[in-house]
C-alpha positions, 0 to 999 in steps of 0.5 A: 500500500505504501509503495503504491501511494508513493508511486502515485504521488511521484507519477502524479507530480509528472506532466503528461509527457513524463508519464508517457516516457515513464510508461514507455521505459517500464514497458521496455524493461518488461520486454527485456526481462521477458526476452532474457527469460525466453532466451534462457536455455537450461544447460542440459548438455553440461549437466548431463556430462557432469552427472553421467556417472551418478545417473547411471547408478540408478534412480534413487541411489545404490548400495556401496560396500554394504551402505546405501548411498543416495545419488549426487543429484536430487530427484527434482534436478534429475527430473528437470534434466530428464525433461529437458533432454526429452524435449530436445528430442534426445534419448534418455537411457537412465530410467530403470526397466519397467516392471511387468503389469500386475495381472492379479485382479481385485475383488472376490474370486467367487464373484469372478468365477460364479458364471463359469460354475453355473455353466459347468453345473448346467452341463453336468446336470444334462449328463447326469442321467447317463452318469447315474446309469453308468453308476448303477451298471458298475454297482451291478457288475461289482455285485455280480462279481462278488456272487461269482466269488462266493459260489 
């Protein structure tokens, strides 16, 4: 608030020509800042050369002589470097191999196989008369064998 009132009192004392000149200079300053920011390029090639050994050791860190060592580059800087390299169209070979996708489904197994069970039961029920006849025939044959042995 204080800054705004101070600026207003200074600008208010200027005549119209000075105000126009002040706005013009402020616009040029803003454009130069935007140009400087727009022209800035992240030095990813230098960073890639500098951290090549660290990046090849893994994503999170590595074991050395029985002790866990974190990488020499932070995850945020590693991610920025990776993004800049990929945006430049270069190849990023430091990511670990992707694991196979999970095939285990969620939910209860009984819910998933209920339809299969019902279909199987219907098929077995159609075969049931033949199965009963086969069972009775086996029982009869067994009974006949026992009678032959007892004679």
